[in-house]
N, C-alpha and C positions, 0 to 999 in steps of 0.2 A: 641352270647351275650344273656343273659337271658332277657326276656321281662320286661319292666317297668310296675309294677302293678298300676292300676288306681282305685280309689274309687269314685263312683258317688253318690252324696248326693241330694236327692229330698225331696219335701215337700212344702206345701203351705206357703205363706208369713206369717211370725210370728211364725212358728212352732218351731224355735230354731236352724236353720241350722248354722247361724253365731256363736252363742255361742258354739255349738258343735265343730265347726272347730277351734275356738280360743282356747278352752280347749285342743283340740287334739294337736295343734301346740306347746302348752306350756308343754305338757307331753311327746311327742315323743322324743326319744334320739337316736342319731347316724344315723338318716335317713334324707336325704335332700329332702324337700317337694317342689313341685311346685303346686300352687293353681290357678285354673281358676274359676273366679266368674262370674255368669250370672244373678244375681239379679240386677235389673237396675231401673232407674228412681228415683224420689224424695223419694219414699217409699222403695227403695232398700237398699242394703248393703253399708255401708260406708267403703270403702277399708282401710281407715286409721285405723280402729279398728283392722284390721288384720296385719297391717304393723309393729307392735311393737313386733312381735313374736321372733325377733332375727335372725341375719344373718346366724348363724350356721345351723338353721333349715330351714328357709324360708326367703330369702332376698327380698327386695322390687322388684328386677328384676324378682323374681320367682312368684310374684302375678300379674296375668293378668286378667283384667276386660273386659268382652265381653258385652258392653253396647248397642249394636246395635239391640237388640231384643231377643226374646225367642230362646234359643240355638238350639232347635229341628227344628226351621224354618230357621236357618242360618248355617246349617252344612257345606254346600259346600263353602259358601262365607266367613265364619267367623271361624268356629271351626276347620275345616281341615287345613287351612293355619296356624292358631295359633299352633296347635299340631305339624305341620311340622317344624315350626321355633323353637319350644321348643326342639324337638328331634335333630335338627341340631346343637344345642349348643355344644361347646367342652366339657362341663361338664354337661351332662343332669341330671335331678333329679333322685333320687332313687324311688320316689313314687309321683304320681300325684293325686290331689284331685280336683274334679269338683263339684262346687255348682251350681245346675241348678236354673233357675227361677221357681217360684212356678207354673207357667203356662206351663212348659215344659212337653211334652210327652216324657217319658224316652225311649220308644222303638226306635224311629228314631236315638236318640243319641247313644244308645248302638250299633245299626247296623253300625253306622259310623266307629266303631272300626274294621270293616271288610274291610275297604278301604285298598288296598295293602300296601301303604306307611306307614300306621299306624299299621296294623295287624302284620307286621314283627317285630315291635319294642315294642308294647304295648298290654297289656291285661286288661280287666275289672275285677279287683280282687273281686269287690263286689258292689252291689247297695244297698244303705241305704236310707230308707224312714222314715221321721219324721212325726208323727201325733200329732197335738195339742190336748191333752187329754181333757181339759176343754171345748174347742170349740166343739169338737166332741160330748161331753156329752150333749151339749145344741143344737145339731142338726145343727152345722155349720162346715165348712171345715177350716175356719180360724177365729182367734179372731176378726179381723177387715175386714168384708166382703166388706165394702165400699172401703177400701184401696186396696183390691184384685181386685175389679172391676176397680178402677182407674188405676191399673197396666195394666190390660187387655186393657183398652182404650188407654193408653199411648204407647203401643207397635204397631207401624204402620206396622211392618213387620210380625205380627202374622197372619199366614195363616191357622189356624185351629180354629173353633168355637166349641170346645168340651164342653159339659155340665160338671159342676164341679164334679158331681157324677161319670161320666165316667172317668174324669181325675184322680180322687181319686182312682178309681178301677185300672186304668192303673199303677199308682204309686205303689200300693200294689202288683199287679201281677208281676211286674218287680223286686221286692225287694228280696234280700237275707237276709236282716236284717231290721226289723221294730222297730223303737223306739217310744214307747208311751210316749211322753214327757209331762212335767209338772204334773207328777203323784202325786207330793206332794200336788197339789191343788184339788185332787179328794178324796172322801171318799172311804172306802174299798169296799163298795157294787158297786159303780159306776166303780171303777177301775177293779173289777172282771168282771162286765158285758161287759165293753168296750173291755177288753182283750179277752174275749170269742168271741165277735162279730168279732174282727179283725182276730183272729186265724182261724175263719171259712172262711175268705175271701182270705187268702194268699195261696201261692203254698205250697205243701208238702215240708217240710225241711226248710222253712223260719223261722228264729228265731224271736220271739217277746219279747222285753225287755222293762219294764217300767223304765223311767229315770226322773230325776228332773234337771231342768236348763241345759238340754243337756249334762249332765255329763256322759262320757263313756270313758273307758280306751282305749289306742291305740291298745293293743293286741286284743281287741274284734273287733274294727273297721277295722283294717288293717290285711291283711293276711287271708282273707276269702277263697281265691283261687277258686272263682266261674267260672272264664273264661266265663263271661256272654255272650260275643259276639258269643260264640259257642253254646249257649243254647237258642236262640231266639224262637225256636219252642215251648218252655214251658213258654214263657214270652209275649204272644200275647196281644195286646191291645184289648179293648172291641170291637172296630170297626172291627179288624181283625177276632175276634172270631165270630162276627155276620156275617161277610162275608163268613166264612166257612159254616155257617148253613143256608144260603139262598139256600135251596135245589131245588127250582124251576129253578135255573140257569141251562142252558143247559149243562154246563161243569161238574157239580157236582151231585152226587146221594148219597142217604143215605138209610139205612134200620135198623130196630131194630130186635134183636133176643132175645128171652127169654132164661134164663139159670136156670137150676135146681141147687140144692145145690151142692157145689163143695167141694171135700174132700182134694185136693192137690193144694194149692195156687200156688206154684212154677211151677207145671206142666201146670196149666191154663195160667199163664203169658208167659211161653215158647211157648205154642200153639198160643197165640195171637201174639207174636213177630214173629213167623214163618209165620203166615198168613199175617201180615203187609208187610213183605219182599216179600213174594211170589206174593201177589196181589196188591202191591203198594198202600196200604191203607194210606189215609192222616191222619185220626184221629179215635180213638176209645174212647168211654167214657161210663160209666155206673157203675153198682154195682152188687155184687154177695153175696150170702149167703154161708159162709164158715162153714163147719161142725165143731161143737164145739165152735164156736165164738159167743159171745153175741152181737157183733156189726157187721154192714154190711161193706163189703170191697168195697171201692170206687176205680175204675180203670180209669185212664186217660192216653192216649197215643197220642203223636204227632210225626208222623214219627216213627222211630224205638225205640224211648225212651218211656219207660213205667213207670208211677208212680202208686203205690197202697198203700192205707192206710185205716185204720178204721175211718170212719168219724163220726158215731154216733151209739148208741145202737139201736137195733130193738125195736120198740114200742110194748106194750102189745097188742096182738091180730092182729098185722100187718102181712100180708102175706110176707113170707120170699122168695118170688120168685125174682130172679135176672133178669137183662136185660142189654144188651149192644147196643149202637148205633154205627154203622160203617159208616164212611164218606169216599168217594173216588171219583175218576173221572168217567165220563161217560164210561160205558162198564164194570164196576166192576162186577165180577162173584159172585153174592150173594150166590149161592149154594156151590161154592168152599170155600168161607169164612166160611160158617156155618159148613161144613165138617171139616175144619181145626181146628176150635175153639171148637166145641162141640164134634167132634170125630165120 
């Protein structure tokens, strides 16, 4: 049987998640949707808003509200049993949409799709993160920060105290699609600036689209095909990335190697990949100067997967020397890694 695709929608309270989902349910045709809602409390989603979408697309039985707390903190007790019951139905859905709480860390939720009883039947088609454009423009993560804090205080099961900036970064880093919402409330200059700032923060390949009132067609939202649960090495949380870089820990070591100008991009990436496999390297990150290129080439590798892209033009008078940082476990053969990559 083909796996059931699931779309995970994240974003802070008031970013427009409910409006996005309501419009999606009204526009999708020929696909039976199951909806899992995790926004909770007095300031959360009113499920009745979504229950008028019509039985053909999403009946009331297909709308499940998880109101026991942040979904990433109740994976074993709440989310896994809910998914198991949903999959055990005689007529399971064609597509599942999960609206997370604005306080949810996306990474633990996506990892839950690797639980054997779920992984065999379901895949994360894509992670969509909504950003409240006007709030971000004014230096806030949500339009009503008091309501967001009230939501945090109301969740007795919340087992993480992540700063809002960290949580925002985690939502962006896990996303396959970022929707800069309420763009109609921004002037052209602010929209351009915010778009550039967000584009610099997301992973390579993540799409960034400006939207108004959460409007987005089903063809864009559904069918991304990311299989995010198999790509968690590139979707690390801030805490996980900081943990990798605590180099004084006895189990991990790192070193930096300078790189001269490189003429053949693909050859360099092939050498890096071979070194990763041969030396069991955990992570490689850095930048290089590519012959004939006006911009520097950024390289990031987690395990055997390597991403490379031009991140910005070289500045006038800037030294075009490249450098890579290599992170591995204790005992990593520095000399062998250098020989493999530099030649």
